[in-house]
N, C-alpha and C positions, 0 to 999 in steps of 0.2 A: 242541520247542514253539515257537510263534511268540509274539513279544512283542506284547501287545494294549494296552500302555499308551499307545502313540502311534498314532493313526489316520493312515492315509495322506493324508487330506485336511487334517490339521492344518498341515503345512508349506505346503500350497497356500494356506490361508487367511492365513497369516503373510506370504507373499510377495505375495499380492493386496493385503493391507492396506498393505504397504510400497510397492507400485506406486501405489496411490491416494494415499498420503502424498507420494510423489515428484511425482505429477501435480498435487496441490494446491500444492506448493512451486513447480513450474514456472509454474502459473497465477499465483501470487502474485508471482513474479519478473517475469513479463511485464506484469502490471497495474502493478507498481511502476514499471517502465520507461516504460510508456505514460502513466500519470498524472504521472510526473515530467517528461516532455517537455511534456505539455500544460500543467502548472503553470508551467514555465519560459516557455513561449510566452505564457501569460496574463500573466506578470510582465513580459515584454518589451513587451506591448501596454500595460500600465499605465504603463510608463516613457515610451513614445513617444507614446501616444494615450490619455491618461487621461480624455478626454471620453467614451469608450465605456462607462465605468462610471457607475453611478448615484451621484450625490452625496447623501448623507443627512446633513443638517445637525444633527439632534438625536439621532443615534445615540450611545448611551453608550460604545461601543467604537470611536469614529471615529478613524481615522488618515488621514494623507495617502495618496492613491492611489499616489503614487510610493513611499512606504514599503512599501505592500502589494506593489508590483511587485518590490522587492528581496526581500521575504519569500518570494514565490512563486518567484522565480528561484533563490534559495539552496536552498529546500526542494525544488524540483523537481530540481535537479542532484543533491542528496543522495539523493532517492528513486530516480532513475534509476541512479545508481552502486550503490546498495544492491540494486536489482533484478538487476543483473548479478552481484553476489555471491551472491544467492539462487539464481539459475540455475546458477551454478557449484558450488552445494552447500556454501557456506561457512556454518558454524554461526554465526559472528559476524553474518553478514548477516541471519539470521532474527531475532536479537535486535534489531539495529539497525533492521530493517524494521518490526518491531512498534512500536518507539519512534517512528520517523519517521512511520508511518501514523497513530499516535495524535496526534502534533503536527500532522499535516496535517488531521486531523478538527477539532482545536481552531482552527487557522488558518482553515479554510473555514467553520466555524461563525461566527467573527467577521466573515468576509467576505460572509456571506449578504446583507446589505442592498445591497451593491454589485453583486452578480452572483448572484442567488438560485438559478436552475436549475443553473448550473454548480457552485456550491458544494454543493448537495444531491447531485448526481451523484457528485462527487468524494468526499463523505462516505460514500456508499453503497459505492463502490469500495474505500475505505480500510477499511471494516468487513469487506468480503469478504477483503481482503488479511490483516488481522489474524486472521480466522477460519482462513484457509488456512495461515498460518504457525504458529499454535499447535496445529494439528491434525497433530501429528507422531506417526507410528507407528513404533516400533522393532521390528525383527525379533527373535524369540526365538532364542537360541543353540541 
């Protein structure tokens, strides 16, 4: 008699889900690298040409634009390096990627008055990264 407890498509569904999970992780890693580089470039611009950003004198979370430059450079470098770890399949990189993307959301929320469209786009990309990193599917043995 044949064993009917396991359908032939059950293994296919598991491997398809794992492939999608890997694809989402690759997406998250690539976006982490790109947003990290872009944030570092925005930070460099803030250091050398801080006049390109809008000065908001009565903003409750106001910081010097030079300070924001350093925040974006450090955060951008960390995001890009973590993205490389995610692409390599490192488990620690998924956890650190979620943490750094969360910090990036907060930093860009506070940076909205200085560069609104940029900040909102980065926030949206960070949300997509967090979603992709927490959407992990493990194959059944």
